[in-house]
N, C-alpha and C positions, 0 to 999 in steps of 0.2 A: 311746205318746202322751205326751208331754210334760206336765207339770203343774207348778203353781207349789209343789208341796211338795218338788219335787224339789232336790238343793242346787243353788245359784245357778252354779256350774261348768258342772255337767251339764247344767243347763237351758240355758245361753249356747251350749255347744258343739251342744247338738243343734239348737238354732233356726239356728247358722251353718248347720250342715249341711244340714238340710232343704233351706233357702233355695237355698243353692249347688246343690244337687241335682236342683231343681224342673223340672220342663219347662215350656216356655213358654206353654204353654194354659193351664195351671193355676197361674202365678206369684203371680198378685195373691192369690188364696186362701191360699197357704200363705206369703207376708211376711205378709199381715193375719193369720194365725192365730200365726205365730213371733212376730211384734211386740206381739200382745195378750198372751202369756204373759209376756216381758220386761217389759212396762210395768204389767201388772196390780197389782204392789203398791209402794206408795211405800216401804213400811218395807225391801223388799228392792232397791230400785231403786242404793242405793250399791255393794252385792254385784254385781249387774247391770254396774254402772257398771267395777268392777276387773275382774270375770271379761271383760266384752267389751273394756276395752283387752288385757289377756292374748292373748286369740282375734287379736285386730287386730294384735299385732306378731307372732305367729306367722304369721299371713297375708302380712304385707310382708316378713316374712325369706324365705315361699317365692318371693315375687314378686323379691327381688333375686338368689336363687339361679336363678331362670328366665331372667335377663338385664334384668329392667326397672329403672330406674332412678328415684328420686324425681320429675322432673318428668314421666316417662312417666306415673306413677300419678295423677296431678291432672289432666293431660291426658285422660286414660280418664275419670275424673269429670266433666270439662267436657264432653266429647263426648257422651257416654251418659246423664249424669242431671243433677243440678240444684244451684244455688248453696251449697245446705247439705250437700250431698255432698261438692265440692268443699273447702269450710272443713274439713269432717270428715277429708279425705283428707290434708290438710297438718297436723292434729294427730295422727291415728294413724300418719304417717311420723314427726313429732317423737317420738312415744312410742317406737317402735320404735329411733330413734337414741338413746336413753338406752344402749341395751347397747355402744355404741362410743365409746371414745375420739377427738376431734377429729382428734389427730394421727395415728392409724390409717385416717383416709378420703383417699381420693385428691382431689387438688386441686378438679375438676371436681364431684366429688360434694358438696364442702363448698361450691362456689359454687351449686350447686342448691339445697341448704338453706337458703343466705343469702336466695336470691331469692326464694323461697316462704315465707320468716320460719318456717320449721318448728322450733318450738323450744316445749319443754312451758312451759304458763301457769299449768295448774292446781296447787292445794295439794296434792291425793293423788289417786290413782287412783279412790279410791270419791266423790271430788268433781267428776270429769272430765263425766260425763253430767247431772247437776244443773248445775252452772257452763254446760255448752255449750247447754242448753237455755234457762238464763236468757239468754243473750247473745245468742242466734237466735229466741228467743221462739217456744218447742217445747214441745209437750205431749210427755208421755213415749212416747204412743206413735208420733208422729209422727217422732220422734229414733230410735226402735228401728227405724223402718220405714228410713228414710233408712241408719243403719249397716248393716243386713241388706242392703241393696239393693247398697250400696258393697261389701261383703266379697266379693257373690256377684261382680259387676264384676271383680273383682280375680281371684278365685277360678277364673273360666273364661278366663283370659288365657294364652294358650299361650308355652311357650319362644321366646324370640327370640336373635337373635345378638348375646352381650353386646358393649360396648364399652368397657368399662375393670374396674378392681378392683371386686370383692365388698365390702363391708365384713366383717371379721374372718374373711374366706376367702382373700383374697390381696393381698397388700404393694402398696401405691402406687407409681405409674412414678416412676423415678430423675429425671425430668425436672419438678421440682417448680418453681414460680415462682423468678425470679433477680432480684437487686436492680435491674439494669437494665431488666425487663420493664416493669414497671408503668409507668416514665416514657415509653417508647415509645408503651406500648398507651394510656395517659393523653393523648398527644400526639395520637395517632391519634382517638381519644374525642372530645377537645375539636374537632378539625376535622370530625367527621363531625356533631357536634351544632350546628356552624357552618352546616352544609350543609343542615342539616332545619330548620332555624329562620328562615334567609335569605328573603328574599321577591324575593330578583335571581337569576335563573336562572344567568346566567352566575357569577356568586359560587360558587353551589352547585356547578355543574359544576368550579369551579377548586379546589374545596376537597376534594371528592371526589376528583378525580385525585391531588391531591396526597398524600390518605390512601392510596390504593392503592399509590402508589411508596414511602411510606413502609413500607408492609408488605411489598412487594417487596423492598425493600433488607433489611429486618429478615431475612426470610424466608432470602435471600442468605447474611446474616452467620450465620445459626444453621446452614445448610449446611457453611459454610467451617469453623466452630468446630469441629463434628461431626466434619467430614472430617480436621481436623489433632489430634483429639484433645482438644481445648478444652472438649470437652460432652461429656454421658454418651450413650453410642451407642444410645438406646433407638431402635426401629423405628417404623413408622406407628403413630399411634392411631387412636380414632375418636369421634364425638360424635353425638348424636342433636338435631334441630333439628324443632322442630314447625312442620307445615306444613297448616293447617286450610282449609275452605272456608268463605267461596266462594272460586273460583278458583284450588282449589288446585293444578292442573296448571300455570298459569302463574307463580306463586309458586314452585314448585319449578325452573321453569326460570331464575327468575331466580337461586335459591339455588345451583344448577348452574354458572349464568356466574359467579357469584363464586366457586365452588370452583374451576372451571376455569383462573380468573386466578392464583389463589394454589397451584396445583399439587395441588388435592385431588381426589377424586372423590366422587360423589353416588349414594345409591341410595334410591331412593323406596317406602317401606311405605306405601301410599294406606290399605290397612283400618284403619291404626293412627294414621295422622295424622301421620306423622313422617317425616325423610330420616335417613339416617346419612351422614355426612360422613366420610370417612378422608382422613387425611393426616399431616403431622407438627406437632406440637405448635403452635409458633409460627405456621403456617398455618392450622391450625385457630382458633385465636383470632382471626385477621385475618378469616377467614370469619364467625364468629359476628358481628363487630361490623358489619363491612360491610352483609351480608345483612339486619340488623336495620336500620340505617338506610336502606338502600336500598329496603326494604318500605315505609317511612316515607313516604319521599318519592315512591315510586311510587303508593300509596293515594292521598296528597294532590293530586298530579295527575290520577289516573283520576278522582276526585271533581269536581275542576273541570270536566274536559272533558266528564264525565255531564252535569253541570247544564246545559250548553247542549243545542239541539236539532240534528239532521240537517238539510243541506242542503235539503231538503225540508219540513221543519219539524215532522217525525214526532219523538217523544222519543227518546232514546238509550237502548238496551236491554241486557240481560245479553250479548248476542253482542258488542254494543260494547266493552263491559269487558271480556270476555275477550280480545277482540282486540287492545285496547288494551295489557293487561298481556303479552300474548305478543309484541308488537311491541316492547314497552317491555325486554321481558328481552333479547329478540335484540340491539337495539341496546347495549343495556347491556354483552353478553359482548363483542362487538368492542371497546367503548372500555375497558374494564379489560383485555383481552388486550395493546391498544395501550400502557398504562399500565405494565403488566407487561414487555413487551418493552422499551420504553424504558429502564425501570432496571437489566435486566437487561445491555443494551448499555453502558451507562454503567458498571457493576460491571465488566464485560469489559475495558473502555477502561481503567479506574481502576488496574490494575497490571500492570506488564510480561509478569507469567506468565498474564496473561487471568484472575487470580481477585480482583480488585476488589471492595471492598465497596459501592463504590458512594455510600458517603458521604462521599469528598472528603477524609477525614483518614485512613483506615485504620484507624479505631477500630471495634472490634467492638461488641455489644448492649452489655456491660457497660461500655464506656469503656477497655477494655485494648486492645492491639493485636491483630489478626487472625494467628494462624497459618500457618506455610506450609501448602500444600495439594498433594495430590500431583501429579506430573507429568501434565501434561493443562489444569489448571485449573481455572477454574469450571463451565464445560459440561458434562464430564464428571459432575461431583460433584450437579449439578443432575438430569442424565440420570438417575443412580444413584438419586436419591432418586424421580425419577418410576417407574423400574421397580417399586422399593420399595413404593411406593403401590399401583400396578397388582396386584403378587403378593398383597399384603394384600386387596385388594378380591376376588380371585378366590377366596382360601380361605375368608374371611368368606362371601362370597356366591356360591358356585358356578353357581347356576342363576338367573343373571339375563336378562331380557328388556329390550327397548327398547319405549318407548309412545311415539306421535307426538300433539303438542298442535295440534289444528286452530283454524283461525280462518273466520270467515265473515263479518266486518264490514270492509269496506276503508277506511272514515273512521276506525275504531277503531286499525286499524292504522297509518296514516298518523299519527295523531294520537300513538300510543303511542311510535313511533322519534320524533318532533319531541321529546316530554317526556323522553325519553332523552338525547337530544341536549343538551337543555337542564341536565338534573340532575345526571348523572354519567356513568360510563365505560362476544364471540371469536365470531365466525360462526359459529355452529353448524347443526347438522342438526336441532333444536327435538326430539331424542330424549333421553328420559330413562331411566336403566337401574331398572328394578325388581327 
């Protein structure tokens, strides 16, 4: 049995281990006892702070080795716990990040840390818990409880398929951001921001279609440069995108529609609240941008439609909103596919060898000329990349199953398709790989 006479490091290690190994039926009792020991002495609280940060850094490092990433760990805290644990998760990730120079981190890992604002703000490890408690108006017992609950949630996470280099264990991919990419992605972001903010559906549709065409052309240019030796020949990569309730099935269908239009594949891990998207780097960037924008547009359209009543005067229900989003995703799939097909046809027609960039001036993403491509032109290059993506999915997820998303509200289906026509851009089976 632990006591406050123990060395602080031993006290913290035993408390963390007891809570992590507790059975669900007696969890509250174990957490209360462990938190009471950690919080018992104000004099030892700075030492507990230092020891707890050390234990947390090791726990986070084990999560990285098991395939988890910063955004995943924060998502776990948000889904299973509460706002205090979410804030604590960000800080514990920042604490572990002190072990790794920024230059050694993968591009997307760095982006996750920036989006989370995960950076150490506390003056010393001994001051972390006291200052965190002051920021969030917590007493020692409440903060110790939150920390132990968070570390237990992370300790129970199973290994998952890695989607990128692990800090300190593998080198970042060779295809880091180039000087031309931010400009192209900046143009696309600007178009999508206008599509989200405009009050005119026709304008939103045109802006989103234009953004998808730019994405498709950028993808084609990247494919040509890689095929011609003008780019590092990295294979497909993968990213995770959070997809939470409510309506996680239709949201995943929307993500799958965006991914398919950008030559990517989606695998849904429903139990963890995320999808893994597999594709080439430039295409993954496009998927993240467009899905985020379309989800904003779809949610706004659903709320507008859901605020009205059925024809019989009854209030619209969850079934209506589910059907609305499924129909929206199905119609978006068709429209995005049309935009991608149009951009590909223009690219094929743009050069005599069928390898045109579609940009109209033969310029690649960095502003330089496109290199010569293998005999046969663009279409075989794109087919080879699609095959590489399929192969990567098969290796990463050898046991996939499909799940059908059902609808039960006819009005929701009709209004969802109409909203997709107004808002933005493969006719699919409605199946999602899991």
